C-alpha positions as CSV (number, residue, x, y, z in Angstrom):
1,P,-79.4,79.0,-37.2
2,V,-79.2,77.8,-40.7
3,L,-77.0,79.6,-42.9
4,A,-78.7,80.5,-46.6
5,P,-78.7,83.2,-48.9
6,Q,-81.3,85.4,-48.6
7,A,-83.8,85.6,-51.1
8,S,-86.5,89.0,-51.3
9,A,-89.8,87.4,-51.3
10,E,-90.6,87.6,-54.8
11,E,-87.4,85.2,-55.6
12,E,-88.7,83.6,-53.1
13,M,-92.3,82.8,-54.7
14,R,-90.7,82.0,-57.5
15,I,-88.6,79.4,-56.6
16,K,-91.7,78.0,-54.4
17,A,-93.8,77.9,-57.7
18,Q,-91.1,76.3,-59.5
19,A,-90.6,73.6,-57.4
20,E,-93.8,73.5,-57.2
21,R,-94.3,72.3,-60.7
22,R,-91.2,69.8,-61.2
23,I,-93.5,68.1,-57.9
24,E,-95.7,68.2,-60.3
25,G,-93.8,67.0,-63.1
26,T,-92.1,63.9,-61.0
27,E,-95.1,62.6,-60.0
28,R,-96.8,62.9,-63.6
29,L,-93.1,61.3,-64.8
30,V,-93.5,58.1,-62.0
31,R,-97.4,57.6,-62.2
32,K,-96.5,55.9,-65.7
33,I,-93.5,54.0,-64.1
34,D,-94.7,50.6,-63.0
35,P,-92.5,49.8,-59.8
36,S,-93.0,45.5,-60.5
37,R,-91.4,45.5,-63.5
38,L,-87.8,47.4,-63.0
39,A,-84.5,45.9,-62.1
40,R,-83.3,45.8,-58.7
41,E,-81.3,49.2,-59.9
42,Q,-84.4,50.7,-61.2
43,R,-86.2,50.2,-58.4
44,E,-83.6,51.6,-56.0
45,N,-83.7,54.9,-58.5
46,Y,-87.4,54.8,-57.9
47,L,-87.5,54.9,-53.8
48,T,-85.1,57.3,-54.5
49,I,-87.0,59.9,-56.4
50,Q,-90.0,58.6,-53.3
51,S,-87.5,59.6,-50.8
52,F,-87.0,62.8,-52.7
53,L,-90.0,64.1,-53.1
54,V,-91.3,63.5,-49.2
55,K,-87.9,66.0,-49.1
56,A,-89.0,68.3,-51.2
57,R,-92.6,68.6,-49.7
58,E,-91.3,68.6,-46.5
59,A,-89.2,71.1,-47.4
60,L,-91.8,73.7,-48.7
61,S,-93.2,72.7,-45.5
62,T,-90.9,75.1,-43.6
63,R,-90.7,77.5,-46.6
64,D,-87.0,76.0,-47.5
65,V,-87.8,76.9,-51.0
66,Q,-84.2,76.5,-52.4
67,R,-83.7,72.8,-50.8
68,A,-87.3,72.2,-52.4
69,F,-86.3,73.3,-56.0
70,T,-82.9,70.9,-55.2
71,L,-84.7,68.4,-54.6
72,A,-87.8,68.6,-56.6
73,D,-85.2,68.5,-59.1
74,K,-83.2,65.6,-57.9
75,A,-85.7,64.0,-58.2
76,Y,-87.8,65.0,-62.0
77,L,-84.2,64.1,-63.6
78,L,-84.4,60.5,-62.0
79,A,-87.6,60.2,-62.7
80,D,-86.9,61.8,-66.7
81,E,-84.1,58.7,-67.1
82,L,-86.3,56.0,-65.5
83,S,-88.9,56.7,-67.7
84,K,-87.1,56.6,-71.2
85,V,-85.2,53.3,-70.0
86,P,-86.4,50.0,-72.1
87,R,-87.7,47.6,-69.2
């Protein structure tokens, strides 16, 4: 069994909605990035973002909403930074 704080159904729905918004926002940022124009380190970050998004979606599908939000948030923060870096 996984040890995790128990959230109420309402709290779980709120976190799930936040995670979904973060995933969508990250996907919007990622679509604006041309991976072929990125330096090696930036490409690594781009791949990390993609990995975080996949894992966030997986976490949502297993109803691990807190993990989904954490992964989506990390992906968003990386994508936000990557979208601001001059290429």
